[in-house]
N, C-alpha and C positions, 0 to 999 in steps of 0.2 A: 740431543736426547731422542733416540729412535726416529729422528726426522728422516734419515736416508731410507730406512726400511719402509716407513710409511709412504714416502714419495714413490718408491718402486711399486707399492701396493695401491696406488691411488685409485679410488673407485671411479674416477673420471675416465680411466682407461678401459673400463669394462665392468659394469656393476655386478653382473651375475658371477663373474670370476672372482671379484673382490669379496662378495658375500660368502662364496664357497670357501675362499682361503681363510677368512677370519674365523670361521667355525673351527678351524684346526687348532687354534690357540686355546690351551686349557684354562679353565676357571681356577682361581687361586683360593686356597683355604685361608681362613682368617690369620693363622700363624704364618703361612707363607707370605701373605700380603704384608703383614707387619714387618717381618724381617727384611723383605725387599725394600719397603718404604724407609726403614731405618738405614739401610745401606745407601740409599739415594740421598737422604737428608743429611747424613753424617759424613759420607765419603764421596758423594756425587758419582756413584757407580753407574755408568751408562747402561750396563747390562741389566741392572736391577730396574732402572727406569723403563727400559725397553719391555721387560716382562710385565710391568705394571700397566703400561699403555696397551700392549697387544691383548692382554687378558680382558680388556674392557672395550675393545673395538665393536663387539656386538651390541653393547649397551648404546654406543653412539649411533649405530645404524638404526636401532629400534626407536630412539628418540628422534632422529632425523626423519624417519618415515611419518612422524606425526606432523611434519611441516611440508608434506608433499603437495599440498593444495595451493601453494603460492606461485606456481608456474615456473619455478626455477629448477635447473637440472639437479636431480636428487643426488648425483655423484658429488656435485659441488657443495651441497648442503651437508653431506656426510663429511667431506673434507674439512669444512669449517668446524663441524662438531669435533673432529679429531684434534684440531688446533686447541679448542677449549679443553679437551681431555688432557693434552700435554701440559697446558697451563695449570690444570688441577693437580697433576702429578708433581709438578715443580713446587707447588705451594702446600701440598698435603702434609699434615702433621699427624703421624700415626699414634702419638702419645695422647691425643685427645679422646681416643677410644672409639671413633667411628670408622666404618669401612670406607674405602676409597669411593665406591659407587655412590654412596649418599652424598659425599662432598662433590664428586665430579659432575653429577647430573646438573648441578646449578651452573657450573662453568660451561658445560656442553650446550645447554639451552641458551645461555647468554651469548655465546659465540655465534650460534646459529641465528638467533634473532637479530643480532647486530648485522650479520651478513644480509639477511632478508631486508632489513631496513635500508641498508646501503644500496641494495640492488633494485628496489622498487622506486621508480622515479616519483611516485606520488607521496612518498614519505621522506621528507628531508631530515637532516640531522637536527634541525631546530624544532622538530615535532614535539608537542607537549606530551606529558605522561598519559593524559586522558586519551589522546589520539592514538598513541601506541597501543594502549589497552584496547581501543576500538579495533585497530588494525588486526590484532592477534586474537580477538574474541568474537568478531562479527559472525563468522561462519558458524561457530558453536552456538551463539545466541539464536541465530536463525533456525538452526536445527532443533533446538530445544522447544521452540514454539511452532514448529512445522511450517516455517515461512519459506516455502520452496518455490514461490511464484517467480516467474521471469520478470526482468525489468524492475521498476520501482516497487518498494514494499507497500503493502496495504497500510493505511493510516493507523489501524489498530496495532499491527505488528511493529510499525515504526515507533510508536509511542512506548510500547513495551521494551524494545531494545534500547532506546535512548535512556529510559528510566533505569533499566538494569545496569547499563554500563556507565551511567553518570555523565553523558554527553548530550549536546544539543541535537535535536532531530535533524537539523540541517547537516550536521556532521555525519550522521548515519546515512542520510541520502547520498551525500557526496562520496563517502567511502564505499558504499554499496555499488554505486554506478562504476567507480573505478576498478573495483575488484570483480565485477560481474564478468562472466565469460570464461573463467578458469575453472575447470572441473577437477575434482579430486581423483587421483588415481587409486584404485582399490588394491589392497594387499592380496586380494584373491584373484587379481588379473593374471592370466597365464604369461609366463616369461617367453615361451616360444609358441610357434603356431600349432605344435602338437597338443598343446593344452594340458600336458601331463604334470607340469611343474609350475607352482605359483610362487610369487615373490616371498610370501610369508614363510614358505618352506625353508628358505635359506637363512631365516632369522631364528627359528625355534630349534631347540635341541630335540633329540628323539626321546628324551626322558618324559615320563608321564607328567611330571611337574617341571615347569620351566625354572632353570636355576636362576636366571635373571629376575624372574618374578618373585621367587622365594627370597632372593637376596634383597631386592628392593623393599619387600614387605618387612623383612627383618630389620633392615637399616632404618626404615621409616619409623618403626616402633622404638628403636634405640634412640633416634633423634628426638622423638616426642618425650621419651622418658628423661633425656638429658635436659631438655627445655623445662620440663616440669620441675626437676630438682633445682634448677637455677632459679626458677620463678618462686619456688617455695621459700627461698631465703628472704623474699620481700615481706613475708608474713611474720607476725610476732609468734611467740611460743604457743600461746593459747589458740590462736587462729590456726596454726599448723596442726596442732593436736586434734582440734574439733573437726577440721576439714578432712584430715586423714581418717579419723574414726568414723566419719559419716559417709565419705565418698571413695576412699582409696584403699579399703580393705575388703576382703571377700565376705566377711560377716560384720557389717556395720553396726555400731551401737545406736540405740534409740535416743531421741531427744531427752527423754526422761532419765535415762542412765547417765548421760553427760551432764544434765542439769544437777543430778545428785552429786556428781564428782566436783562440780564447781560451785555448788551452793547458790545457783541462780535458777530463774524460771525456764521452762521449756521454750517459751517464746524468745527469751534472751539468747539461748543457745542457737535457735533457728536464725536469728538476726546476725549473729557472729558468723555462722556458717555461710549465709548468703553474701555477707560483706567479704569474707575471706575468698570465696569463689570468684567474685567479681575482681578482686585485687589480683588473684592468680591468673585470670584470663588476660588482664591488661599486662601483667609482667611477662607472660609467655609471648604475647604479641610483640612487646618491646624487644624481647630477647631474639625473636625470629627476625625482626627488622634489623637489629644490630648485627646479626650474622649474615644479613643479606639473603635470607631464605624467602622472604616475602617483601613486597613493596611497602614503603611507609604509607 
């Protein structure tokens, strides 16, 4: 499935050329994507799969750039992301109502992260979930508290990071020492000595609004709405009605209005609303874990 084409276009053979080439593949409309996905799932049409993959190569490149601080060749990171994209296309079910980008980004990130874990000698396959979380979040945590000092972290910063990520301070010290020395490459860095072209120029469309950004935002909203609808089934009829009328409509009803409808006190309606909201949050979290959208 599109493997030969992708092999020829390998980013490892020249990143600037690769980023230029993948911009030539058109974005797909929702209907186009649906029909291609159906052709692949029902008839194993390789041409359909090829179009689905190539139309999302820019998404892979953008996600891969987010992992550029791990000291690995960015071309290899993109290649691993492409593997995840192809796996996503193979398993994508268009009848579920989501766009491919929403589904694929989880496969892309997973493939890239597994590659990074395999490549870094400090992280073995037996690494705990907490250590993996530390590995992928330490830089971000340091940045959020402005912990830019060289060498070991200040005790105050060390305690903050350990608490935030739920690991021992000793683990933070060890991971920070092993990861120190690798600088992040900026997307604003010039591609050539003339300084006229930056890496980010090859990822963004010329349109005022990025199609990838608009697509991601739209799909994220659709995903949240689907999780909400699924979670709402965990509530009984009264809880669903009260929660909907209080929080999910443009002109919500007052506690007094709902109390009159059900013949109970305003306080009782408030208690039902709070309980229903807590149940809804737990159900949405469980649904997200079940779909492997978040860690358990």
